[in-house]
N, C-alpha and C positions, 0 to 999 in steps of 0.2 A: 198181332204182335207190335206192329207199328202203323201210324196212320199215314195219310197221304203226304205228310211233310216230312216223314222219315223219322218223326219222334215216336217214342215209345206209347203205345195206347194206354189211356188211363186205367183201363181195368187191368191190364197186365201188371202195372205199378202197384195197384192196390192189393191184387192177389199176392204179389211177391212181398210186399211190405207186410201183409198179415202173416205170411209164412216166417219172416225173419223175426217178427215179434213173438209168434208162438214157438218157434225153435229157440230163441233166446230165453223165453221164460221156461221152457223145459230143461234147457241146459243149465239154468240157474237153480232149478228146482224150488225147494222152499225159501230160498233167499229172495226169489221173485216177489213173494207176499210181503216180504220185509221192507221192499222199496216203497218210497212214498208215492202218491198219485203223481206229482210233478216228475218224479224220475221215471216212472213207467210211461208218462206222456213224452218225455224227452226221447225215450228209446223209440217210442211209436213214431215220432216226428223224424228220428234219424233213419228208422226203417224206410219210410216214405222217400226221404232223400237218397238213401242207399239203392232202394229198388230202381229208382229212376237212373242212378248212376250205374247200377249193374247191367241195365239194358243198353244205355248209352256206351257204356265201356266196351261191351260185346261188339257193338257197331262203330266204335272208333276206328278212324283209319290214318288221320294225320297225327304228327307229333304233338302240334297243338291241342288237339282233342284230348290226347293221352296225358299231357301236362295238366290240362283242365281236370281231367278225371282223378289225378294224383292229388291235386289241391283240394278237391271236394271230399276225397276220401280222408284227408288229413284233418279237415274241420270237422267231419262227422266224428272221427275218432278222438278228437279234442273234447267234444261235447260228451262223449261215452265216458271218457276217463274222468270227468267231473263228478260222475256218480260213485260216490266213495263209500256208501252204505254198505255194499256187498264186500268191498275190498278193492284196493286200488288195481285197476285194470281187468279184474274178473268179468265185469259186465262187458268191457270191450272185447275181451278174448272169446267170450261166448257169442257176442254178436257177429264178430268176423268169421267165426267158425261157420256159424249158421249162413252168412253171406256167401262164403266160399261154396259150401254145399249146394245152396240154391243157385249159385252161379253155374255149376257144373250142370245141373238139370236144365237150366235155361240155355246154356250153350248147346246142349244136345237138340233142344226143340229148334233152335235158330238154324243149326246145321241141317236138320230135317227139311226146314222150310226153304232153305237155298237149295 
C-alpha cells in the first residue's frame, strides 16, 4: 500500500486510477464515447492525481496535510468542470462518485492492514 517513505506505492495509485477512469466511463455510459481524446486524457490524468490524493488523504494526519488535500481536490475538480461536452458538472459528478466509492474500499483495506 505504501513504500518505506510513507508514500503511496505506485502500483496502488495506478490500479486505483484505472478504477476511477473505468467507473467514470461506466457512469457516463454512451457519453464517454462522445468525449474527445483530449477530454478522456484529462480524466485519466485527473484520476492519477486523485488516486494519489485518495491514498494520501486516508493517511493525512495534520491540518496542513488536510488543507493541501482540499486544495488539490479543488484543482482536480476545476479541470473536470472544463469538460463541457457531456454537460456542465456531469463528468465531475461521475468522477467524484467513483472516487468516493473507491475510497470506501481503500479505507477498508487500510483499516485491515493496521
